[in-house]
Every structure is written in structure tokens, then in C-alpha cells.
N, CA, C and O of each residue as an XYZ file, in Angstrom:
900
protein
N     -10.966     20.546    -21.603
C      -9.961     20.426    -21.222
C      -8.935     21.245    -22.143
O      -9.138     21.230    -23.357
N      -8.096     21.793    -21.749
C      -7.470     22.992    -21.896
C      -6.620     22.853    -23.759
O      -6.773     21.655    -23.996
N      -6.122     23.277    -24.614
C      -5.483     23.304    -25.504
C      -4.387     24.151    -25.521
O      -4.407     25.305    -25.092
N      -3.312     23.523    -26.071
C      -2.258     24.305    -26.357
C      -2.010     24.008    -28.107
O      -2.189     22.914    -28.642
N      -1.511     25.409    -28.890
C      -1.565     25.481    -30.050
C      -0.075     26.006    -30.482
O       0.216     27.062    -29.920
N       0.876     25.518    -31.315
C       1.884     25.803    -31.478
C       2.171     26.541    -32.781
O       2.048     25.848    -33.791
N       2.512     27.748    -32.946
C       2.572     28.543    -33.954
C       3.714     28.766    -34.698
O       3.660     29.663    -35.539
N       4.814     28.089    -34.554
C       6.115     28.050    -34.766
C       7.088     29.311    -33.924
O       6.713     30.318    -33.323
N       8.539     28.735    -34.190
C       9.140     29.576    -33.242
C       9.341     29.079    -31.922
O       9.739     27.995    -31.495
N       8.831     30.529    -31.182
C       8.482     30.009    -29.571
C       7.223     30.568    -29.477
O       6.965     30.955    -28.337
N       6.253     30.758    -30.391
C       4.780     31.046    -30.029
C       4.059     29.857    -29.458
O       4.405     28.716    -29.766
N       3.136     30.078    -28.692
C       2.256     29.230    -28.286
C       1.254     29.885    -27.975
O       1.354     30.934    -27.340
N      -0.298     29.210    -28.502
C      -1.507     29.874    -27.622
C      -1.749     28.730    -26.661
O      -1.310     27.612    -26.931
N      -2.523     28.996    -25.399
C      -3.233     28.357    -24.655
C      -4.636     28.438    -24.474
O      -5.045     29.550    -24.142
N      -5.541     27.464    -24.621
C      -6.853     27.979    -24.481
C      -7.506     26.879    -23.821
O      -7.261     25.673    -23.788
N      -8.628     27.782    -23.173
C      -9.729     26.608    -21.885
C     -10.963     27.232    -21.775
O     -10.984     28.320    -21.199
N     -11.966     26.780    -22.197
C     -13.108     27.723    -22.167
C     -13.101     28.897    -23.222
O     -12.886     28.990    -24.431
N     -13.430     29.724    -22.222
C     -13.248     31.346    -23.117
C     -12.346     31.937    -22.465
O     -12.597     33.115    -22.209
N     -11.043     31.395    -21.977
C      -9.906     31.793    -21.585
C      -8.450     31.707    -23.282
O      -8.073     30.774    -23.991
N      -8.201     32.783    -23.252
C      -7.454     32.614    -24.482
C      -6.333     33.491    -24.290
O      -6.468     34.714    -24.296
N      -4.821     32.700    -24.057
C      -3.805     33.481    -23.932
C      -2.427     33.281    -25.226
O      -2.350     32.163    -25.736
N      -1.791     33.961    -25.516
C      -0.597     33.576    -26.298
C       0.795     34.294    -26.020
O       1.028     35.479    -25.778
N       1.789     33.011    -26.151
C       2.926     33.650    -25.161
C       3.900     33.860    -26.326
O       4.103     32.751    -26.819
N       4.566     34.773    -26.956
C       5.711     35.555    -27.590
C       5.012     35.452    -29.088
O       5.258     34.524    -29.858
N       4.395     36.193    -29.294
C       3.501     36.350    -30.447
C       4.189     36.857    -31.779
O       3.573     37.749    -32.362
N       5.503     36.376    -32.411
C       6.286     36.552    -33.567
C       5.618     35.865    -34.763
O       5.931     34.692    -34.964
N       5.081     36.224    -35.260
C       4.120     36.175    -36.697
C       4.236     36.748    -37.838
O       4.133     36.190    -38.930
N       4.483     38.028    -37.610
C       4.725     38.852    -38.879
C       6.517     38.865    -38.880
O       7.283     38.962    -37.921
N       6.760     38.752    -40.097
C       8.490     38.247    -40.199
C       8.602     36.635    -40.213
O       9.666     36.091    -40.511
N       7.791     36.124    -39.976
C       8.303     34.406    -39.652
C       7.624     33.827    -40.482
O       6.419     33.610    -40.607
N       8.897     33.492    -41.289
C       8.003     32.486    -42.473
C       7.876     31.337    -41.701
O       7.290     30.791    -42.636
N       7.888     30.609    -40.984
C       7.346     29.587    -40.354
C       5.992     29.750    -39.888
O       5.439     28.654    -39.790
N       5.289     30.680    -39.580
C       4.105     31.172    -39.190
C       2.994     30.506    -40.045
O       3.243     30.296    -41.232
N       1.824     30.168    -39.547
C       0.624     29.477    -40.420
C      -0.283     30.470    -39.946
O      -1.355     30.213    -40.494
N      -0.421     31.522    -39.174
C      -1.371     32.555    -38.980
C      -1.050     34.218    -38.985
O      -0.099     34.766    -38.428
N      -1.818     34.676    -39.553
C      -1.559     36.385    -39.515
C      -2.006     36.728    -38.061
O      -2.986     36.188    -37.549
N      -1.258     37.625    -37.444
C      -1.630     38.348    -36.254
C      -3.350     38.702    -36.234
O      -4.059     38.370    -35.284
N      -3.766     39.285    -37.206
C      -4.918     39.897    -37.080
C      -6.027     38.770    -36.831
O      -7.180     39.047    -36.499
N      -5.502     37.325    -37.049
C      -6.288     36.228    -37.113
C      -6.563     35.671    -35.271
O      -7.511     35.067    -34.769
N      -5.406     36.146    -34.722
C      -5.574     35.776    -33.379
C      -6.549     36.711    -32.361
O      -6.643     37.938    -32.338
N      -7.145     35.847    -31.643
C      -8.076     36.729    -30.726
C      -7.652     36.039    -29.156
O      -7.669     34.840    -28.880
N      -7.329     37.018    -28.372
C      -6.924     36.246    -27.174
C      -7.041     37.352    -25.739
O      -7.187     38.534    -26.052
N      -7.007     37.156    -24.759
C      -7.233     38.311    -23.445
C      -6.156     38.883    -22.838
O      -6.073     40.027    -22.391
N      -5.205     37.883    -22.849
C      -3.814     37.976    -22.530
C      -2.558     37.618    -23.161
O      -2.559     36.455    -23.566
N      -1.467     38.275    -23.373
C      -0.160     38.057    -24.194
C       0.694     37.973    -22.955
O       0.641     38.737    -21.991
N       1.572     36.825    -23.137
C       2.441     36.637    -22.148
C       3.940     36.909    -23.218
O       4.173     36.400    -24.315
N       4.894     38.016    -22.316
C       6.432     38.086    -22.941
C       7.660     37.460    -22.184
O       7.926     37.745    -21.016
N       8.350     36.626    -22.915
C       9.336     35.824    -22.129
C      10.538     36.905    -22.021
O      11.195     36.887    -20.980
N      10.847     37.778    -22.955
C      11.793     38.834    -22.885
C      11.256     39.520    -24.200
O      10.230     39.295    -24.842
N      12.703     40.808    -24.481
C      12.087     42.106    -25.096
C      12.672     41.701    -26.749
O      12.238     42.481    -27.597
N      13.426     40.789    -27.189
C      13.835     40.398    -28.010
C      12.885     40.511    -29.626
O      11.896     39.778    -29.623
N      13.024     41.051    -30.493
C      12.105     41.214    -31.599
C      10.939     40.188    -31.994
O       9.724     40.262    -32.179
N      12.420     38.691    -32.045
C      11.302     37.449    -32.254
C      10.685     36.968    -30.898
O      10.575     35.751    -30.757
N      10.358     37.619    -30.097
C       9.662     37.258    -29.214
C       8.396     38.252    -28.523
O       7.332     37.942    -27.988
N       8.934     39.358    -28.755
C       7.982     40.622    -28.810
C       6.822     40.510    -29.964
O       5.656     40.196    -29.721
N       7.315     40.804    -31.189
C       7.023     40.270    -32.223
C       5.556     41.142    -32.253
O       5.431     42.302    -31.858
N       4.540     40.332    -32.790
C       3.080     41.336    -32.815
C       2.314     41.684    -31.602
O       1.152     42.085    -31.544
N       3.130     41.473    -30.665
C       2.266     41.786    -29.025
C       1.512     43.086    -29.086
O       0.290     43.052    -28.941
N       2.069     44.114    -29.268
C       1.154     45.335    -29.081
C       0.431     45.459    -30.109
O      -0.581     45.964    -29.622
N       0.213     45.333    -31.366
C      -0.821     45.212    -32.159
C      -1.817     44.377    -31.615
O      -2.898     44.925    -31.401
N      -1.705     43.117    -31.327
C      -2.315     42.247    -30.711
C      -3.134     42.826    -29.865
O      -4.352     42.955    -29.742
N      -2.004     43.204    -29.208
C      -3.019     43.824    -27.552
C      -4.023     44.844    -27.672
O      -5.040     44.885    -26.979
N      -3.662     45.801    -28.718
C      -4.188     46.697    -28.955
C      -5.786     46.556    -29.814
O      -6.668     47.406    -29.691
N      -5.881     45.647    -30.443
C      -6.669     45.178    -31.288
C      -7.883     44.334    -30.118
O      -8.971     44.827    -29.822
N      -7.620     43.663    -29.855
C      -8.462     42.896    -28.752
C      -8.309     43.059    -26.980
O      -8.891     42.302    -26.203
N      -7.383     44.229    -26.532
C      -7.901     44.847    -25.576
C      -7.302     43.821    -24.687
O      -7.724     43.634    -23.546
N      -6.367     43.190    -25.183
C      -5.523     41.978    -24.111
C      -4.555     42.455    -22.769
O      -4.197     43.631    -22.716
N      -4.319     41.896    -22.142
C      -3.481     42.440    -21.178
C      -2.165     41.717    -21.416
O      -2.102     40.489    -21.457
N      -1.069     42.555    -21.578
C       0.561     41.712    -21.709
C       0.773     41.701    -20.352
O       0.605     42.703    -19.657
N       1.175     40.497    -19.871
C       2.268     39.893    -18.721
C       3.568     39.840    -19.183
O       4.048     39.270    -20.163
N       4.211     40.733    -18.056
C       5.823     40.288    -18.505
C       6.053     41.241    -17.197
O       5.492     41.984    -16.392
N       7.515     40.565    -17.657
C       8.469     41.116    -16.264
C       8.407     42.845    -16.053
O       8.220     43.523    -17.064
N       8.516     43.304    -15.156
C       8.322     45.130    -14.431
C       8.671     45.898    -15.944
O       7.831     46.368    -16.711
N      10.134     45.880    -16.129
C      10.869     46.606    -17.054
C      10.052     46.545    -18.559
O       9.832     47.560    -19.221
N       9.620     45.090    -18.999
C       9.397     44.760    -20.397
C       7.696     45.811    -20.246
O       7.345     46.768    -20.937
N       6.970     45.141    -19.088
C       5.821     45.555    -19.004
C       5.304     47.051    -19.211
O       4.373     47.566    -19.831
N       6.417     47.537    -18.344
C       6.479     49.394    -18.410
C       6.470     49.679    -19.974
O       5.512     50.154    -20.584
N       7.528     49.362    -20.448
C       7.982     49.466    -21.818
C       6.971     49.298    -22.762
O       7.017     49.898    -23.836
N       5.786     48.311    -22.378
C       4.805     48.022    -23.246
C       3.765     49.320    -23.203
O       3.352     49.956    -24.173
N       3.461     49.528    -21.778
C       2.400     50.522    -21.413
C       2.790     51.622    -22.220
O       1.777     52.194    -22.622
N       3.619     52.048    -22.542
C       4.318     53.404    -23.069
C       3.229     53.261    -24.780
O       2.878     54.203    -25.491
N       3.052     52.324    -24.913
C       2.311     51.652    -26.695
C       0.533     52.125    -26.289
O      -0.414     52.225    -27.070
N       0.571     52.349    -24.765
C      -1.092     52.380    -24.898
C      -1.517     51.233    -24.713
O      -2.564     51.007    -25.319
N      -1.095     50.353    -24.075
C      -1.858     48.918    -23.956
C      -1.913     48.598    -22.604
O      -1.301     49.322    -21.818
N      -2.479     47.733    -22.235
C      -2.671     47.074    -20.718
C      -1.725     46.266    -20.490
O      -1.242     45.596    -21.403
N      -1.238     46.179    -19.060
C      -0.447     45.681    -19.023
C      -0.404     45.080    -17.466
O      -1.083     45.823    -16.757
N       0.075     44.164    -16.831
C       0.374     43.545    -15.823
C       1.780     43.039    -15.444
O       2.308     41.999    -15.836
N       2.382     44.143    -14.451
C       4.154     43.620    -14.524
C       4.239     42.679    -13.357
O       3.695     42.802    -12.260
N       4.913     41.847    -13.733
C       5.364     40.960    -12.524
C       7.319     40.712    -12.513
O       8.244     41.471    -12.801
N       7.279     39.749    -12.190
C       9.211     39.501    -11.618
C       9.200     38.308    -11.122
O       8.320     37.617    -10.608
N      10.690     38.107    -11.426
C      11.204     36.548    -11.105
C      10.822     35.717     -9.896
O      11.130     36.236     -8.823
N      10.179     34.465     -9.832
C       9.904     34.013     -8.365
C       8.183     34.448     -7.831
O       7.601     33.867     -6.915
N       7.622     35.540     -8.616
C       6.924     36.099     -7.961
C       5.328     35.221     -9.187
O       5.421     34.930    -10.379
N       4.405     35.093     -8.499
C       3.171     34.598     -9.324
C       1.826     35.583     -8.753
O       1.714     36.340     -7.789
N       0.801     35.124     -9.957
C      -0.393     35.737     -9.551
C      -1.489     35.298    -10.235
O      -1.389     34.865    -11.383
N      -2.769     35.381     -9.508
C      -3.639     34.607     -9.930
C      -4.540     35.524    -11.362
O      -4.818     36.718    -11.247
N      -4.772     34.987    -12.204
C      -5.972     35.450    -13.140
C      -6.730     35.027    -13.292
O      -6.848     33.936    -12.735
N      -7.792     35.484    -14.103
C      -9.300     34.570    -14.460
C      -9.281     33.545    -15.243
O     -10.370     32.988    -15.381
N      -7.987     32.908    -16.066
C      -7.548     31.872    -16.246
C      -7.147     31.003    -15.926
O      -7.243     29.894    -16.451
N      -6.447     31.390    -14.719
C      -5.759     30.351    -13.777
C      -4.787     31.380    -13.061
O      -5.041     32.443    -12.494
N      -3.307     30.560    -13.325
C      -2.238     31.170    -12.396
C      -0.644     31.091    -13.267
O      -0.209     30.156    -13.939
N      -0.042     32.344    -12.985
C       1.460     32.586    -13.838
C       2.230     32.767    -12.691
O       2.024     33.564    -11.776
N       3.088     32.001    -12.808
C       4.605     32.307    -12.036
C       5.809     32.784    -12.898
O       5.928     32.266    -14.009
N       6.684     33.689    -12.515
C       7.771     33.770    -13.415
C       9.032     32.900    -13.143
O       8.996     32.411    -12.014
N       9.929     32.635    -13.730
C      10.997     31.539    -13.422
C      12.167     32.209    -13.958
O      11.925     33.265    -14.541
N      13.444     31.821    -13.894
C      14.601     32.407    -14.039
C      14.846     31.925    -15.362
O      14.127     30.948    -15.567
N      15.728     32.272    -16.565
C      15.772     32.200    -17.473
C      17.154     32.803    -18.130
O      17.349     34.016    -18.053
N      18.173     31.892    -18.819
C      19.584     32.486    -19.038
C      19.630     33.065    -20.413
O      19.731     32.349    -21.409
N      19.556     34.366    -20.460
C      19.663     34.702    -22.052
C      19.673     36.289    -22.183
O      20.192     36.831    -21.207
N      19.303     36.987    -22.982
C      19.871     38.731    -23.102
C      17.573     39.010    -23.149
O      16.707     38.137    -23.091
N      17.432     40.420    -23.260
C      16.373     40.935    -23.080
C      16.158     42.321    -23.824
O      15.186     42.935    -23.383
N      16.813     42.927    -24.805
C      17.386     44.348    -25.186
C      16.335     43.970    -26.342
O      16.255     42.918    -26.977
N      15.566     45.111    -26.430
C      14.372     45.448    -27.535
C      14.640     46.284    -28.225
O      15.209     47.195    -27.623
N      14.466     46.508    -29.604
C      14.872     48.016    -30.675
C      15.668     46.627    -31.363
O      15.965     45.547    -30.853
N      15.916     47.304    -33.082
C      16.632     46.713    -34.125
C      17.692     46.807    -33.508
O      18.396     46.327    -34.396
N      18.470     47.059    -32.620
C      19.885     47.082    -31.929
C      19.811     46.194    -30.575
O      20.799     45.815    -29.947
N      18.573     45.954    -30.268
C      18.107     45.222    -28.874
C      18.998     45.941    -27.779
O      19.602     45.284    -26.931
N      19.054     47.411    -27.842
C      19.499     48.344    -27.188
C      18.700     48.932    -25.848
O      19.203     49.336    -24.799
N      17.630     48.869    -26.130
C      16.629     49.286    -24.950
C      16.086     48.451    -23.986
O      15.407     47.471    -24.292
N      16.369     48.812    -22.683
C      16.647     47.690    -21.709
C      15.571     47.329    -21.511
O      14.719     48.217    -21.551
N      15.088     45.892    -21.209
C      13.709     45.447    -21.200
C      13.651     44.412    -19.494
O      12.631     43.986    -18.953
N      14.676     44.303    -19.147
C      15.046     43.450    -17.749
C      15.423     42.074    -18.200
O      15.839     41.827    -19.332
N      15.273     41.292    -17.355
C      15.767     39.769    -17.560
C      14.698     39.088    -18.737
O      13.573     39.449    -19.084
N      15.468     38.065    -19.141
C      14.349     37.326    -19.314
C      13.503     36.548    -18.325
O      13.762     36.438    -17.127
N      12.405     35.992    -18.991
C      12.051     34.772    -17.761
C      11.364     33.821    -18.291
O      11.066     33.950    -19.478
N      10.907     32.558    -17.527
C      10.383     31.570    -18.093
C       8.808     31.755    -17.631
O       8.550     32.689    -16.871
N       7.904     31.005    -18.014
C       6.570     31.086    -17.544
C       5.949     29.782    -17.218
O       5.884     28.903    -18.077
N       5.362     29.566    -15.694
C       4.395     28.555    -15.443
C       3.283     28.702    -15.512
O       2.856     29.348    -14.555
N       2.349     28.327    -16.398
C       0.758     28.863    -16.596
C       0.255     27.546    -16.142
O       0.556     26.426    -16.555
N      -0.637     27.928    -15.135
C      -1.283     26.914    -14.841
C      -2.823     27.429    -15.357
O      -3.155     28.603    -15.193
N      -3.713     26.457    -15.981
C      -4.590     26.746    -16.495
C      -5.897     25.721    -17.019
O      -5.582     24.982    -17.952
N      -6.833     25.639    -16.694
C      -7.750     24.522    -16.641
C      -7.198     23.386    -15.556
O      -7.474     22.221    -15.842
N      -6.515     23.601    -14.453
C      -5.840     22.717    -13.664
C      -4.615     22.366    -13.981
O      -3.841     22.098    -13.062
N      -4.194     22.293    -15.279
C      -2.992     21.948    -15.544
C      -1.838     22.864    -15.859
O      -1.902     24.004    -16.320
N      -0.797     22.180    -15.535
C       0.782     23.680    -15.687
C       1.343     23.171    -17.282
O       1.350     22.147    -17.965
N       1.675     24.220    -17.346
C       2.782     24.145    -19.013
C       3.891     25.103    -18.299
O       3.653     25.904    -17.395
N       4.992     24.878    -18.826
C       5.873     25.243    -18.816
C       6.679     26.012    -19.885
O       7.066     25.264    -20.783
N       6.995     27.162    -20.015
C       7.110     27.460    -21.288
C       8.417     28.521    -20.886
O       8.134     29.633    -20.441
N       9.909     28.104    -21.073
C      11.025     29.130    -20.587
C      11.403     30.078    -21.484
O      12.509     30.612    -21.409
N      10.471     30.392    -22.466
C      11.394     31.282    -23.483
C      12.768     30.837    -23.858
O      13.156     29.674    -23.756
N      13.443     31.790    -24.278
C      14.860     31.456    -24.756
C      15.821     31.383    -23.571
O      16.037     32.371    -22.869
N      16.395     30.199    -23.360
C      17.345     29.770    -22.365
C      18.186     29.169    -22.660
O      18.229     28.742    -23.814
N      19.115     28.908    -21.826
C      20.168     27.653    -21.465
C      19.875     26.967    -20.679
O      18.777     27.165    -20.159
N      20.747     25.776    -20.184
C      20.228     24.819    -19.607
C      20.661     25.268    -17.974
O      21.788     25.693    -17.723
N      19.735     25.127    -17.058
C      20.192     25.816    -15.853
C      19.958     24.714    -14.477
O      18.924     24.050    -14.539
N      20.640     24.544    -13.550
C      20.371     23.442    -12.680
C      19.158     23.382    -11.689
O      18.774     22.428    -11.013
N      18.566     24.886    -11.800
C      17.297     25.158    -11.121
C      16.060     24.456    -12.139
O      14.887     24.344    -11.781
N      16.381     24.195    -12.935
C      15.008     23.140    -13.390
C      14.992     22.091    -12.581
O      13.866     21.628    -12.399
N      15.754     21.630    -12.106
C      15.279     20.589    -11.310
C      14.397     21.182     -9.909
O      13.625     20.475     -9.260
N      14.682     22.541     -9.628
C      13.647     22.821     -8.633
C      12.691     22.975     -9.022
O      11.820     22.501     -8.292
N      12.211     23.608    -10.199
C      11.434     23.781    -10.845
C      10.409     22.505    -11.038
O       9.201     22.656    -10.860
N      11.062     21.052    -11.470
C      10.301     20.468    -11.361
C      10.215     19.401    -10.448
O       9.840     18.288    -10.816
N      10.558     19.670     -9.198
C      10.354     19.109     -8.000
C       9.156     19.933     -7.607
O       8.394     19.230     -6.943
N       8.602     21.425     -7.800
C       8.001     21.986     -6.917
C       6.540     22.074     -7.832
O       5.482     22.625     -7.529
N       6.879     21.376     -8.961
C       5.645     21.631     -9.973
C       5.196     20.490    -10.768
O       5.941     20.105    -11.669
N       4.313     20.018    -10.606
C       3.774     18.979    -12.038
C       3.400     19.593    -12.959
O       2.428     20.345    -12.887
N       4.153     19.390    -14.126
C       4.113     19.912    -15.506
C       3.610     19.175    -16.233
O       4.194     18.138    -16.548
N       2.516     19.449    -16.664
C       1.727     18.460    -17.420
C       2.561     18.624    -19.182
O       2.597     17.776    -20.073
N       2.996     19.685    -19.173
C       3.358     20.138    -20.834
C       4.454     21.094    -20.559
O       4.310     21.987    -19.725
N       5.547     20.933    -21.236
C       6.948     21.577    -21.650
C       6.728     21.983    -22.777
O       6.009     21.336    -23.538
N       7.282     23.110    -23.125
C       8.022     23.797    -24.331
C       9.489     23.907    -24.216
O       9.832     24.693    -23.334
N      10.354     23.394    -24.798
C      11.807     23.766    -25.141
C      12.438     23.749    -26.190
O      12.420     22.894    -27.076
N      13.403     25.330    -26.077
C      14.199     25.340    -27.113
C      15.344     24.313    -27.523
O      16.049     23.672    -26.744
N      15.373     24.296    -28.746
C      16.336     22.961    -28.962
C      17.587     23.742    -29.961
O      18.749     23.336    -30.005
N      17.092     24.865    -30.685
C      17.820     25.515    -31.766
C      19.588     26.058    -31.640
O      20.384     26.390    -32.519
N      19.704     25.975    -30.380
C      21.262     25.553    -30.297
C      21.811     27.196    -30.548
O      20.867     27.960    -30.749
N      22.870     27.706    -30.562
C      23.263     28.968    -30.601
C      22.901     30.401    -29.802
O      23.678     31.267    -29.400
N      21.246     30.326    -29.708
C      21.176     31.181    -29.028
C      20.360     30.739    -27.871
O      19.857     31.462    -27.011
N      20.294     29.318    -27.983
C      19.454     28.681    -26.708
C      20.026     27.387    -26.306
O      21.170     27.193    -26.719
N      19.389     26.270    -25.454
C      19.719     25.209    -25.349
C      19.899     24.431    -26.812
O      18.933     24.513    -27.571
N      21.060     23.683    -27.262
C      20.563     22.558    -28.158
C      20.197     21.244    -27.634
O      20.008     21.100    -26.426
N      20.081     20.245    -28.485
C      19.398     19.216    -28.353
C      19.981     18.690    -26.959
O      19.243     18.768    -25.977
N      21.070     18.239    -26.842
C      21.611     17.581    -25.802
C      21.338     18.516    -24.363
O      21.400     18.032    -23.233
N      21.135     19.452    -24.559
C      21.165     20.129    -23.519
C      19.409     20.163    -22.973
O      19.002     20.027    -21.820
N      18.629     20.383    -24.184
C      17.194     20.209    -23.896
C      16.901     18.945    -23.436
O      15.825     18.788    -22.858
N      17.601     18.072    -23.569
C      16.873     16.688    -23.140
C      17.707     16.618    -21.759
O      17.134     16.015    -20.852
N      18.956     17.141    -21.483
C      18.944     16.764    -19.638
C      17.954     18.186    -19.266
O      17.398     17.997    -18.184
N      17.726     19.048    -19.651
C      16.472     19.684    -19.196
C      15.089     19.287    -18.911
O      14.342     19.974    -18.215
N      14.720     18.074    -19.500
C      13.927     17.121    -19.853
C      13.905     16.453    -18.280
O      12.958     16.437    -17.493
N      15.211     15.935    -18.110
C      15.503     14.866    -16.987
C      15.131     15.493    -16.019
O      14.471     14.882    -15.178
N      15.468     17.105    -15.787
C      15.389     17.935    -14.466
C      13.839     18.194    -14.371
O      13.345     18.162    -13.244
N      13.139     18.415    -15.305
C      11.967     19.166    -15.084
C      10.811     18.119    -14.744
O       9.840     18.249    -13.999
N      11.246     16.973    -15.574
C      10.020     15.607    -15.529
C       8.641     15.932    -15.647
O       7.731     15.583    -14.895
N       8.560     16.878    -17.021
C       7.264     17.199    -17.115
C       6.565     15.512    -17.738
O       7.324     14.544    -17.686
N       5.643     15.392    -18.090
C       4.707     14.559    -18.818
C       4.791     14.757    -20.484
O       4.959     13.811    -21.253
N       4.709     15.549    -20.721
C       4.852     15.874    -22.316
C       5.646     16.689    -22.497
O       5.657     17.583    -21.650
N       6.567     16.780    -23.530
C       7.373     18.048    -24.118
C       7.507     18.361    -25.481
O       7.630     17.393    -26.231
N       7.513     19.494    -25.987
C       7.288     20.107    -27.434
C       8.461     20.579    -27.759
O       8.637     21.626    -27.136
N       9.707     20.222    -28.696
C      10.442     21.450    -28.870
C      10.012     22.623    -29.510
O       8.971     22.488    -30.153
N      10.537     23.758    -29.512
C      10.575     24.790    -30.008
C      11.679     25.796    -30.384
O      12.794     25.620    -29.893
N      11.508     26.633    -31.053
C      12.675     27.609    -31.602
C      13.701     26.866    -32.126
O      14.780     26.775    -31.540
N      13.430     26.224    -33.372
C      14.070     25.939    -33.972
C      14.047     26.046    -35.394
O      12.883     26.248    -35.742
N      15.067     25.983    -36.673
C      14.529     26.170    -38.092
C      13.892     27.339    -38.405
O      13.685     27.501    -39.608
N      13.561     28.111    -37.739
C      12.858     29.250    -38.243
C      14.597     30.436    -38.575
O      14.589     31.563    -39.071
N      15.393     29.933    -38.266
C      16.662     30.619    -39.253
C      17.564     29.399    -39.339
O      17.448     28.335    -38.731
N      18.544     29.794    -40.273
C      19.504     29.039    -40.689
C      20.377     28.622    -39.482
O      20.972     27.546    -39.439
N      20.408     29.591    -38.470
C      21.851     29.057    -37.686
C      21.102     28.646    -36.235
O      21.694     28.626    -35.156
N      19.480     28.277    -36.456
C      19.218     27.396    -35.347
C      18.210     26.426    -35.668
O      17.177     26.150    -35.058
N      18.986     25.663    -37.395
C      18.456     24.547    -37.593
C      18.940     23.324    -36.560
O      20.086     23.294    -36.112
N      17.741     22.130    -36.175
C      17.985     21.268    -35.368
C      16.978     20.210    -35.852
O      15.980     20.511    -36.507
N      17.268     19.072    -35.527
C      16.248     17.863    -35.962
C      15.543     17.783    -34.731
O      16.223     17.525    -33.738
N      14.115     17.978    -34.566
C      13.271     17.539    -33.332
C      13.196     16.191    -33.334
O      12.924     15.710    -32.234
N      13.380     15.296    -34.376
C      13.459     13.821    -34.247
C      14.493     13.286    -33.402
O      14.395     12.379    -32.575
N      15.576     14.024    -33.749
C      16.586     13.278    -32.749
C      16.521     13.845    -31.363
O      17.051     13.141    -30.504
N      16.006     14.918    -30.986
C      15.800     15.303    -29.979
C      14.579     14.339    -29.188
O      14.620     14.057    -27.991
N      13.547     13.930    -30.097
C      12.660     13.167    -29.497
C      12.870     11.430    -29.154
O      12.348     10.617    -28.391
N      13.894     11.414    -30.143
C      14.291      9.647    -29.634
C      15.335      9.939    -28.440
O      15.521      8.903    -27.802
N      16.040     10.984    -27.964
C      16.756     10.903    -27.212
C      15.950     11.073    -25.413
O      16.223     10.790    -24.246
N      14.835     11.727    -26.227
C      14.415     11.611    -24.466
C      13.736     10.453    -23.995
O      13.116      9.647    -24.689
N      13.939     10.426    -22.462
C      13.583      9.217    -21.599
C      12.509      9.436    -20.697
O      12.312     10.505    -20.120
N      11.719      8.268    -20.563
C      10.711      8.739    -19.231
C       9.686     10.186    -19.656
O       9.155     10.898    -18.803
N       9.595     10.356    -20.852
C       8.718     11.595    -21.098
C       7.975     11.240    -22.634
O       8.392     10.407    -23.438
N       6.823     12.071    -22.785
C       6.599     11.571    -24.041
C       6.878     12.912    -24.995
O       6.060     13.832    -24.955
N       7.603     12.966    -25.525
C       8.125     13.978    -26.679
C       7.124     14.150    -27.986
O       6.922     13.116    -28.622
N       6.684     14.976    -28.299
C       5.748     15.493    -29.264
C       5.935     16.448    -30.144
O       6.008     17.598    -29.712
N       6.062     16.193    -31.662
C       6.642     17.120    -32.249
C       5.456     17.891    -33.001
O       4.794     17.149    -33.727
N       5.186     18.796    -32.981
C       4.042     19.793    -33.333
C       4.541     20.923    -34.639
O       5.366     21.821    -34.466
N       3.953     20.684    -35.725
C       4.432     21.625    -36.794
C       3.665     23.203    -36.817
O       2.451     23.221    -36.613
N       4.130     24.044    -36.978
C       3.269     25.148    -36.903
C       2.260     24.850    -37.107
O       2.130     23.891    -37.869
N       0.769     25.630    -36.433
C      -0.739     25.296    -36.554
C      -1.073     24.393    -35.997
O      -2.298     24.366    -35.879
N      -0.313     23.158    -35.339
C      -0.753     22.053    -34.840
C      -1.477     22.275    -33.422
O      -1.221     23.290    -32.774
N      -2.385     21.310    -32.948
C      -2.641     21.629    -31.588
C      -2.713     20.186    -30.872
O      -2.929     19.068    -31.340
N      -2.422     20.678    -29.421
C      -2.369     19.502    -28.393
C      -3.269     19.507    -27.580
O      -3.424     20.661    -27.179
N      -4.166     18.603    -26.974
C      -5.056     18.772    -25.517
C      -4.136     18.524    -24.221
O      -3.325     17.602    -24.308
N      -4.176     19.070    -23.338
C      -3.428     18.487    -22.257
C      -4.187     18.400    -20.995
O      -3.661     17.920    -19.990
């Protein structure tokens, strides 16, 4: 049975058998993180966009583990300059990997890399990751968009991770609407409380979600799916 582990902010690991993935590994500099980057052992690193609180420790983890970074074309090429293995993809495209399948979706956000976010890294993306026969949706940082309805209609989503922190992403009410459109079986709130400007109450989100099991994970918690 595949397992997801929430590591704080938007960082999630997915494991099934010998397959190990990490999404948006922002650990160094994240006071909410419960593990250090040197403790991470993965085969693939998935990056939703180029902001520092999502790229995080991706390069150091990929180098140490010999892992492949999966990202949009522009961000993947930027990572390749650091001497890591990459698999470039782009929105609407899907690819079969040893662990399963990845499809990229749109996301409404930004994507610049560097201290002033001035290095172009292509558009932000979301991920539909199918592992162990189950599909997980991780949209990275995004606002609400109506195409989530299509994503929900075309995919049987077992588990969704959705940002609720507002200011940079969806807030609670928009995330609740996203659940309605996506129709996942279970949903986990993310991207909140890391910084003061994105403080939010996950219990409020969970109480407002209908027809879906909302699960609040603390950093370090696991969930089988």
C-alpha cells in the first residue's frame, strides 16, 4: 500500500515498495520541518515551481541520492546546470516512470528562482502522481481555477494536498470549493502557518469540507492511501 508523509509547508513524500519520491523539498530554513535534508532518501524529486520555498533542498538531495528531478522544461534545465539528473515535462503531458505515472496540470501562481525570483523557471504546475495504482493530486501553489472540475472528472483522485494559507495561494473557502470540483476521496491541507502571512486554521477547513474526508497531518505524519 502506498504511503504519503507530510513534511511541512508543501513538502510531501510518496513511497510504495522500493519507490521513494519527494515533492517540493523545502526543509532547510523551514521551522516547521521535522526532518533534515540529509535524512531524505529518494529516487525522484518533483518540483511544482521555482520559488525557494518549493525548490528548497532539491539539488542537494538529488546529488546525494542520485535522484532524478521531474519538473517543467525550463525549471528542469535550470536544475540540470547544477549537475543533477532531470526529466523535463510540461503542462498536459504525462510519462510513465518505474514508480508509476506523472501528469502535469496547470496551476495559477508564479515561478521565478533566486533571492529576487528573477530567474525564469517556466510556469508553475501541479502533479497527478499515480503510484501503487492510486492517484495523488499535488497542485503546488495555486489559486482556485475552474479546470479543477475537469481534473476531478478525468481522474479518480484518492488523495489531494491543497494549500489553504491565502495571500500567496487559495485560502480556506477557495480550497473548500476546490475539493468540491476535484472530488478526491481524502484531502490534506498544506501551505499554511509556515510564515505569519499564511496563518490559517486547518480545523476550519476540515469542518467546511463536504463529501470528502479531510485529514489534518502534522509535519512528520504518515497516511496510507
